[in-house]
LOVOKOL-81137 format. One record per residue: y, x, z of N, C-alpha, C in turn. Coordinates in steps of 0.001 Angstrom, whole numbers, padded with zeros to 6 digits, always signed. Layout:
YXZYXZYXZ...
***
This chain:
+253719-136856-123605+252762-135790-123778+251435-136236-123187+250351-135889-123827+249035-136291-123343+248525-135324-122278+247622-135852-121497+247033-135016-120450+246304-133815-121039+245706-133957-122181+244980-132873-122845+245903-131727-123201+247108-132094-123725+248073-131054-124082+248579-130337-122837+248835-131076-121795+249320-130473-120546+248238-129561-119970+247004-130041-119933+245899-129243-119394+245699-127996-120248+245785-128144-121575+245628-127000-122485+246729-125978-122279+247969-126469-122138+249096-125568-121907+248966-124829-120590+248577-125554-119540+248363-124910-118240+247208-123916-118305+246168-124240-119057+245019-123335-119217+245433-122039-119899+246253-122173-120962+246736-120979-121665+247639-120144-120759+248496-120820-120002+249381-120125-119073+248566-119367-118029+247548-120027-117477+246692-119409-116482+245921-118227-117083+245398-118404-118281+244655-117326-118947+245574-116125-119187+246789-116373-119615+247758-115295-119831+248079-114567-118538+248209-115326-117476+248496-114725-116167+247339-113827-115729+246107-114335-115875+244928-113571-115455+244801-112298-116287+244901-112414-117599+244796-111228-118461+245916-110245-118143+247112-110719-117955+248237-109847-117631+248072-109150-116287+247405-109802-115362+247190-109211-114037+246052-108206-114037+245007-108477-114798+243813-107642-114774+243939-106416-115682+244563-106525-116813+244630-105416-117777+245266-104161-117198+246385-104243-116472+246928-103003-115895+245966-102342-114915+245194-103129-114175+244220-102558-113249+243125-101814-113998+242648-102391-115075+241617-101746-115885+242160-100457-116482+243358-100491-117016+243963-099298-117621+244197-098222-116572+244658-098597-115393+244902-097631-114319+243597-096997-113875+242548-097795-113710+241260-097275-113288+240711-096313-114322+240790-096660-115586+240287-095794-116644+241063-094486-116683+242362-094554-116521+243180-093344-116545+242885-092462-115343+242639-093062-114200+242384-092290-112987+241032-091592-113053+240080-092133-113777+238749-091566-113833+238646-090407-114824+239571-090300-115741+239499-089259-116755+240770-088426-116731+240756-087319-115940+241958-086490-115898+242220-085864-117256+243472-085739-117573+243847-085159-118857+243646-083652-118813+242967-083132-119807+242773-081683-119904+244037-081067-120472+244465-079950-119890+245670-079312-120427+245398-078781-121829+246407-078858-122651+246292-078346-124006+246737-076886-124001+245785-075999-123901+246081-074573-123843+245748-073919-125176+246534-072931-125558+246195-072186-126777+244847-071480-126608+244118-071330-127692+242803-070693-127644+242863-069301-127026+243903-068533-127343+244030-067177-126799+244172-067207-125279+244876-068204-124767+245046-068341-123321+243721-068709-122662+242991-069643-123254+241677-070031-122727+240754-068819-122707+240792-068025-123759+239955-066823-123833+240286-065853-122707+241558-065639-122450+241968-064725-121368+241573-065262-119993+241691-066561-119807+241288-067169-118537+239788-066961-118316+239011-067146-119356+237561-066962-119238+237203-065500-118977+237923-064574-119601+237700-063144-119342+238022-062813-117884+239117-063362-117387+239501-063131-115991+238442-063713-115056+237942-064888-115360+236903-065522-114554+235639-064661-114521+235257-064118-115683+234079-063249-115742+234281-062004-114878+235465-061420-114918+235760-060234-114100+235738-060592-112614+236263-061752-112263+236239-062187-110870+234801-062406-110381+233932-062913-111251+232527-063107-110870+231869-061776-110537+232163-060746-111325+231613-059406-111066+232111-058899-109711+233405-059071-109450+233976-058645-108172+233370-059455-107017+233164-060745-107232+232568-061601-106207+231168-061110-105849+230387-060781-106837+229025-060293-106589+229057-058974-105815+230008-058100-106123+230140-056838-105380+230487-057118-103917+231393-058068-103685+231752-058439-102312+230552-059039-101576+229763-059864-102275+228558-060440-101659+227580-059338-101264+227395-058371-102141+226489-057251-101863+226916-056510-100602+228218-056408-100397+228757-055728-099217+228936-056672-098029+228426-057897-098144+228535-058936-097106+229982-059245-096744+230872-059154-097725+232288-059435-097502+232714-060792-098066+231801-061457-098735+232103-062756-099331+230961-063698-098996+231219-064625-098076+230231-065625-097680+230911-066982-097828+230683-067641-098972+231402-068887-099255+230796-070105-098578+231614-071136-098440+231162-072435-097941+231171-073462-099068+231640-073048-100243+231727-073947-101394+230956-073354-102574+230583-074225-103505+229807-073803-104673+230657-073016-105663+231864-073460-105879+232739-072811-106852+233253-071486-106309+233490-070559-107212+234025-069273-106802+235413-069451-106193+235658-068741-105110+236942-068771-104424+237733-067546-104895+238516-067726-105946+239241-066587-106528+240246-065982-105550+240823-066798-104693+241753-066277-103689+241023-065311-102760+239835-065703-102313+239053-064843-101425+238621-063565-102135+238238-063668-103388+237829-062483-104140+238999-061516-104268+240153-062030-104658+241325-061166-104830+241824-060605-103502+241476-061261-102413+241897-060793-101092+240889-059888-100418+239793-059588-101102+238801-058698-100512+237703-059417-099759+237632-060731-099884+236538-061491-099308+236915-062309-098097+236066-063268-097778+236154-064079-096563+234735-064430-096151+234590-064796-094903+233325-065353-094435+233632-066776-093986+233587-067684-094948+233963-069070-094685+232992-069753-093735+231738-069324-093735+230760-069923-092821+231119-069564-091380+231407-068277-091134+231830-067872-089788+233102-068596-089365+234044-068741-090322+235296-069438-090017+235028-070882-089591+234131-071557-090320+233792-072943-089975+233089-073012-088624+232129-072139-088424+231360-072151-087169+232270-071903-085962+233244-070997-086131+234142-070663-085021+235242-071701-084835+235439-072577-085840+236470-073599-085746+237880-073043-085803+238040-071876-086428+239354-071222-086452+240143-071498-087727+239656-072404-088543+240335-072716-089799+239701-071976-090951+240041-072412-092150+239515-071791-093369+240667-071505-094316+240385-070679-095309+241404-070360-096317+241704-071601-097162+242845-071596-097863+243254-072796-098625+242273-073247-099704+241615-072317-100370+240693-072705-101448+239429-073336-100863+238922-072781-099785+237770-073390-099117+238146-074773-098600+239311-074887-097993+239803-076160-097469+239809-077215-098580+240396-076873-099712+240463-077815-100836+239068-078144-101356+238214-077140-101450+236857-077359-101939+236057-078300-101058+236240-078191-099747+235532-079090-098834+235998-080527-099037+237290-080721-099215+237813-082067-099469+237382-082600-100832+237190-081690-101785+236812-082107-103140+235312-082349-103287+234541-082129-102207+233103-082370-102282+232327-081214-102886+232862-080001-102810+232244-078832-103444+231465-077965-102445+231156-078489-101276+230474-077700-100248+229056-077342-100663+228613-076151-100239+227213-075783-100439+226359-076689-099551+225079-076786-099877+224204-077734-099176+224155-077501-097665+224057-076244-097232+223977-075966-095793+225220-076456-095052+226359-076398-095704+227608-076871-095097+227706-078384-095227+227359-078891-096394+227462-080336-096658+226710-081158-095613+225590-080624-095144+224789-081334-094142+225553-081566-092841+226591-080772-092588+227343-080863-091333+228757-081438-091513+229075-081864-092736+230408-082409-092989+230457-083902-092730+231630-084356-092368+231879-085775-092183+233370-086006-092252+233793-087179-091843+235214-087524-091822+235522-088187-090489+236718-087912-089966+237116-088591-088736+237807-089908-089096+238294-090603-088096+238925-091916-088294+240174-091835-089160+240786-090659-089229+242000-090487-090036+241707-089948-091432+240431-089828-091784+240051-089372-093120+240039-087865-093283+240127-087125-092186+240100-085661-092264+238659-085171-092284+238413-084107-093048+237077-083528-093110+236740-082891-091769+235511-083124-091326+235029-082493-090095+233797-081651-090413+233606-080598-089637+232410-079771-089706+231821-079766-088298+230613-080268-088180+229966-080419-086875+230890-081147-085897+231497-082212-086407+232359-083121-085642+233688-082520-085195+234056-081362-085723+235370-080776-085443+236188-080806-086730+237454-081206-086628+238325-081274-087806+238464-079886-088424+238288-079818-089739+238471-078559-090467+239960-078396-090738+240483-077266-090362+241911-076976-090533+242092-075754-091408+243308-075612-091903+243680-074382-092610+243834-073260-091595+243747-072024-092097+244055-070893-091231+245416-071112-090590+245610-070579-089388+246959-070602-088811+247906-069787-089697+249185-070061-089613+250170-069376-090463+250071-067862-090316+249880-067379-089098+249784-065931-088903+248594-065346-089672+247476-066055-089690+246294-065571-090425+246527-065666-091931+247192-066726-092389+247516-066835-093813+248388-065667-094254+249399-065345-093461+250286-064226-093807+249519-062914-093853+248642-062714-092893+247831-061499-092861+246909-061443-094078+246295-062585-094409+245396-062648-095562+246142-062345-096860+247313-062934-097024+248087-062693-098248+248573-061249-098320+248905-060652-097198+249291-059240-097181+248091-058375-097578+246915-058723-097066+245695-057993-097425+245442-058100-098929+245640-059287-099473+245448-059483-100919+246402-058604-101712+247641-058502-101265+248623-057673-101964+248234-056201-101910+247632-055763-100808+247150-054382-100708+245994-054173-101679+245025-055095-101664+243866-054996-102562+244318-054939-104026+245304-055737-104366+245790-055785-105755+246739-054643-106103+247096-053834-105114+247994-052700-105366+249450-053095-105481+249785-054295-105024+251176-054742-105086+252009-054121-103976+251363-053798-102848+252007-053076-101745+250981-052075-101217+251438-051077-100473+250476-050169-099843+250115-050707-098457+249226-050010-097779+248724-050496-096500+249815-050616-095455+250949-049906-095654+252069-049994-094721+253031-051123-095075+252753-051829-096170+253596-052942-096582+254707-052571-097551+254738-051309-097993+255775-050880-098932+255316-051125-100364+256233-051566-101229+255869-051817-102648+255536-050538-103400
***
């Protein structure tokens, strides 16, 4: 066998190895950057949008009554259905935030006034004014969810269905 054939064969082998190694990375990166949109029936999408519009009206009413003070740009439907939250006060006091605010802060959805004070600690946790942002304590979560059930009429103020 000639040196040219050996070099050519090794070159093809190397090229195949490189392409085989790089292509899955490219495909994985492309897939990770474009989340798949759920295939929902048009009627379902319409109802979701109607519900969102109704929640926006309720959110504005809560804001007018100073019962809804968000730390994120996106509407916090959990807070709206629960009768409101003051996420700014929660952050300032360091007592934890509701789950939707918590997720929004990690997702980069903070309002500008909050974003200016956000950072990350050595473990990758979101911090606000150098204090780790935590979820509400379990007792506060339970109280919040009970309040939401009262607001929605699922239970009365005494906890009875």
